[in-house]
N, C-alpha and C positions, 0 to 999 in steps of 0.2 A: 504494500500500500504506500502510495507516495505521501509526502508530508502535507500537501494541501488537502487531499482527501481525508487524511486522518484528522486534520484540524476541523474540517467541515462536519465530520461524524461526531467529534467531541462536542462541537457547538450545538449540533442537533440534539445530542443526548442531554446537554445542559438545559436547552430550551424545554425539552420534554420533562425533565425534573422540575423545572420552574412551573410548568403548567400543572403537573401533578400536585405540587404543594400549594399553588396559588389558586387553582380552580377546582381540581378534582377532589382534594382532601383538605378543604378549609376547616374541617372538623378536628383535625389533628393539631394539638396545641404546641407552640414552640417549646414550652417548658417540658412537655413529654418527650419531644424530639431530643432536646439537650440532655435530659436525664437518661434516656435510653441509648442515644447514638453519639452524644458528644458534640453535636452541631444542630443548628436550627436555621430557620429562614434568615434570621439576623446575621448569622455567620456567613451564609451564602451572599448576602448583600454586602457584608464587610469584605469578603474575598473579591467580589466584583469591584468594589471601591479600590482595594489595594492593587488589583490588576490595572485599573484605569490610571491610578496615580503613578505606578511604575512606568507607564507609557507616556507620562507627562500630561495626562488629562486630569485637571483639578476636579475633584468630586468630594463633597462632604459626606458624612455618614448619613445625614437625612436625605440627600440627593440620591445616594446609592440605594437606600431603603425604598424610596419612592419609585425609583427605576425598577428595582427587583419586584416589589409588591404590586406595582401598578396603581398605587394610591399612597396617601400619606399613612404614617404609622397610626395617627389618631383615627383615621378612617378604618384601617384594618382592625384595630383594637375594638372600636365601636361595633363593627360588623361581625367579628369572628372570635375575639378573645374572650375566654371565660375565666372566672376566678379559680385560682389554684389553691389546693389544700395546703395547710401548713407543712405537711409531710413532703409534698412536691416542692414547695419553696425551699425547704431545708436541703433536699436532694439536689436542687438546682445550684445551691451555693457550692457544693462539692464538685458537681459536674462542670460548672463554669470555671472554677479554679483549676481543675485538672486539664481542661481543654482550651481555655481562652487565656487564663491568667488571673491575677488578682484584680478585683473590681476597683 
């Protein structure tokens, strides 16, 4: 497989993951993803921001989230986010520290 084809396939897989998380499975909460997998939608938007910044494209955290989510974080939270139990919140602290770093 040539490099361009590989790049296109990787991009298509990323777009499909984004669709899955942003349209098909809005019921899955970020906190559950982070606690189980060590990443969530916010991580994906941060990685998007980092990739843009590495290429000299200025992008803030909020801009990256809006690009990835297709809406502002306030809109996402109002439409899809549910309250997390104290147990999930405690597990999140550990998962965040292990996978992202200290808050």
